C-alpha positions as CSV (number, residue, x, y, z in Angstrom):
1,M,7.1,-62.3,-27.4
2,Y,3.6,-61.9,-25.7
3,G,5.5,-60.9,-22.4
4,K,7.6,-58.2,-24.0
5,S,4.3,-56.6,-25.6
6,S,2.6,-56.8,-22.1
7,T,5.7,-55.1,-20.6
8,R,5.9,-52.4,-23.2
9,A,2.2,-51.7,-22.9
10,V,2.4,-51.2,-19.0
11,L,5.3,-49.1,-19.5
12,L,3.6,-47.0,-22.1
13,L,0.4,-46.9,-19.9
14,G,2.5,-45.7,-16.9
15,I,4.1,-43.0,-18.8
16,Q,0.7,-41.8,-20.2
17,L,-0.6,-41.8,-16.5
18,T,2.4,-39.9,-15.4
19,A,1.8,-37.2,-18.0
20,I,-1.8,-36.9,-17.1
21,W,-1.4,-37.2,-13.3
22,P,0.4,-34.0,-12.0
23,I,3.2,-34.4,-9.5
24,A,2.0,-34.4,-6.0
25,A,3.9,-31.5,-4.0
26,V,2.7,-29.1,-1.5
27,E,3.5,-25.4,-2.2
28,I,4.2,-23.2,1.1
29,Y,3.9,-19.6,1.3
30,T,5.4,-17.5,4.3
31,S,6.3,-14.0,4.9
32,R,10.1,-15.1,5.0
33,V,11.1,-12.2,7.3
34,L,9.2,-11.0,10.5
35,E,10.2,-8.4,13.0
36,A,8.3,-8.0,16.5
37,V,9.0,-6.4,19.6
38,N,10.1,-8.1,22.8
39,G,7.3,-9.0,25.1
40,T,4.6,-8.7,22.3
41,D,2.8,-11.6,20.5
42,A,3.2,-12.5,16.8
43,R,1.3,-14.5,14.1
44,L,3.5,-16.9,12.1
45,K,1.7,-17.0,8.8
46,C,1.9,-20.1,6.7
47,T,-0.3,-20.9,3.9
48,F,-0.3,-23.6,1.3
49,S,-1.7,-25.0,-1.8
50,S,-2.2,-28.7,-2.6
51,F,-3.4,-30.7,-5.6
52,A,-5.3,-33.0,-3.4
53,P,-8.3,-32.1,-1.4
54,V,-7.7,-31.3,2.3
55,G,-8.6,-34.3,4.7
56,D,-7.9,-35.8,7.9
57,A,-4.7,-36.9,6.7
58,L,-3.4,-33.4,6.7
59,T,-0.4,-32.8,9.0
60,V,1.4,-29.6,9.9
61,T,4.6,-29.6,11.7
62,W,6.4,-26.4,13.0
63,N,10.0,-26.5,14.3
64,F,12.6,-23.9,15.4
65,R,16.4,-23.4,14.6
66,P,18.0,-20.9,17.1
67,L,20.0,-18.0,15.6
68,D,23.0,-19.0,17.8
69,G,22.9,-22.5,16.6
70,G,22.1,-25.8,18.5
71,P,19.6,-28.5,17.6
72,E,16.2,-28.1,16.1
73,Q,13.3,-27.7,18.4
74,F,9.7,-28.7,18.4
75,V,7.3,-25.9,18.3
76,F,3.9,-27.2,17.1
77,Y,2.1,-30.1,15.5
78,Y,-1.5,-30.5,14.0
79,H,-3.3,-33.5,12.9
80,I,-7.0,-33.2,12.9
81,D,-6.3,-31.5,16.4
82,P,-3.7,-29.2,17.6
83,F,-0.7,-30.5,19.9
84,Q,1.2,-28.0,21.9
85,P,4.5,-28.8,23.3
86,M,4.5,-30.2,26.8
87,S,8.0,-28.7,27.7
88,G,10.5,-26.5,26.4
89,R,10.8,-22.9,25.6
90,F,7.3,-22.9,23.8
91,K,5.2,-24.4,26.3
92,D,2.1,-22.6,27.0
93,R,3.3,-19.9,24.4
94,V,2.0,-21.2,21.1
95,S,-1.3,-21.8,19.9
96,W,-2.8,-22.9,16.5
97,D,-4.3,-20.0,14.3
98,G,-4.8,-21.9,11.1
99,N,-7.8,-23.2,9.3
100,P,-7.1,-26.2,7.0
101,E,-10.2,-25.6,5.0
102,R,-8.7,-22.3,3.9
103,Y,-5.3,-23.7,3.2
104,D,-3.9,-21.8,6.3
105,A,-1.4,-23.5,8.8
106,S,-0.3,-20.4,10.8
107,I,0.5,-20.4,14.5
108,F,0.6,-17.8,17.3
109,L,3.5,-17.3,19.7
110,W,2.9,-15.4,23.0
111,K,5.3,-13.2,25.1
112,L,8.3,-13.1,22.7
113,Q,11.7,-13.0,24.0
114,F,15.0,-12.3,22.5
115,D,16.0,-15.8,22.7
116,D,13.1,-16.6,20.1
117,N,15.4,-15.2,17.6
118,G,15.9,-17.9,14.7
119,T,14.2,-19.6,12.0
120,Y,10.9,-20.9,12.2
121,T,9.9,-23.9,9.9
122,C,6.5,-24.9,8.5
123,Q,6.1,-28.2,6.9
124,V,2.7,-29.3,5.4
125,K,1.9,-32.8,4.4
126,N,-1.5,-33.6,2.5
127,P,-1.4,-37.2,1.1
128,P,-0.8,-38.1,-1.6
129,D,1.0,-34.5,-1.6
130,V,3.8,-35.3,0.9
131,D,6.8,-33.5,-1.0
132,G,7.6,-29.9,-1.2
133,V,9.8,-27.0,-0.1
134,I,9.5,-26.3,3.7
135,G,8.5,-22.8,4.5
136,E,10.6,-20.6,6.5
137,I,10.2,-17.5,8.6
138,R,13.2,-15.6,10.0
139,L,12.1,-13.9,13.2
140,S,13.9,-11.1,15.0
141,V,12.7,-9.9,18.4
142,V,13.8,-6.3,18.7
143,H,13.3,-3.4,21.4
144,T,11.3,-1.4,18.8
145,V,10.0,-2.0,15.2
146,R,11.9,0.1,12.6
147,F,9.9,2.0,10.2
148,S,9.5,0.2,7.0
149,E,8.7,1.1,3.5
150,I,5.3,0.1,4.0
151,H,5.1,2.4,7.1
152,F,6.6,5.3,5.1
153,L,4.1,4.7,2.2
154,A,1.2,4.6,4.6
155,L,2.4,7.8,6.2
156,A,3.0,9.6,2.9
157,I,-0.6,8.5,1.6
158,G,-2.1,9.6,5.0
159,S,-0.4,13.0,4.6
160,A,-1.5,13.5,1.3
161,C,-4.9,12.6,2.1
162,A,-4.9,15.1,5.1
163,L,-3.5,17.8,2.7
164,M,-6.3,17.3,0.2
165,I,-8.9,17.6,2.9
166,I,-7.3,20.7,4.2
167,I,-7.3,22.0,0.8
168,V,-11.0,21.2,0.1
169,I,-12.0,22.8,3.4
170,V,-10.1,25.9,2.6
171,V,-11.7,26.3,-0.8
172,V,-15.0,25.6,0.4
173,L,-14.7,28.4,3.1
174,F,-13.0,30.7,0.8
175,Q,-16.1,30.4,-1.6
176,H,-18.6,30.7,1.2
177,Y,-16.6,33.9,2.4
178,R,-16.7,35.2,-1.1
179,K,-20.4,34.7,-1.7
180,K,-21.1,36.3,1.8
181,R,-18.9,39.4,0.8
182,W,-20.7,39.7,-2.7
183,A,-24.2,39.4,-0.7
184,E,-23.2,42.1,1.7
185,R,-22.1,44.4,-1.1
186,A,-25.1,43.8,-3.1
187,H,-27.3,44.6,0.1
188,K,-25.3,47.8,0.5
189,V,-25.8,49.0,-3.2
190,V,-29.5,48.5,-2.7
191,E,-29.6,50.3,0.4
192,I,-27.7,53.2,-1.3
193,K,-30.0,53.2,-4.2
194,S,-33.2,53.0,-2.1
195,K,-31.8,56.2,0.0
196,E,-31.0,58.0,-3.2
197,E,-34.6,57.3,-4.6
198,E,-35.9,58.4,-1.3
199,R,-33.9,61.6,-1.3
200,L,-34.8,62.5,-4.9
201,N,-38.6,61.9,-4.1
202,Q,-38.2,64.4,-1.2
203,E,-36.6,66.9,-3.4
204,K,-39.4,66.5,-5.9
205,K,-42.0,66.9,-3.3
206,V,-40.3,70.2,-1.8
207,S,-40.0,71.6,-5.4
208,V,-43.7,71.0,-6.0
209,Y,-44.6,72.4,-2.9
210,L,-42.7,75.7,-3.6
211,E,-44.2,76.0,-7.0
212,D,-47.8,75.7,-5.5
213,T,-47.0,78.3,-2.9
214,D,-45.8,80.7,-5.8
């Protein structure tokens, strides 16, 4: 009887602890799709979130699945220090560009080639968080990068800003020109009035002189 009560108590305690302690799982975030020009370099961005604090137990594994099929290939491994491949297509062409303190597990690929097309996977383990969905990036190496919606949006915003600047400049110049014209007209009016007054004064002097001579 005592044994059954103890078993029930242990089970109940386990259920309560499970409810209090969240399920350990690493969340991975990637760009999903990446396009880069042949011969250039590309950053494969991979960030993560983990319930457990990041420590020396953290590991990052990058692998590659070719677009045309074939076995998965090793790309990069990180555990306290970065470990680059000693052979294969990625030898001397990959470097660590992450920062575990900032939950960043990104890498850099150098001198991209067309046969680098495929899917790159980023797996992060941060014990006790060891489960979770593996992040994927579909890389497309092309001759030229196509204009994306972001490029068009940036172009539209830039054009609108340039147009607004031009309009402001035109308005300022117009106002300046208008003030200058008004100032010139006012100056001419003053000159005309001065000449008219001077003429009238001369006529008065002449008339006074003629009266005096009479």
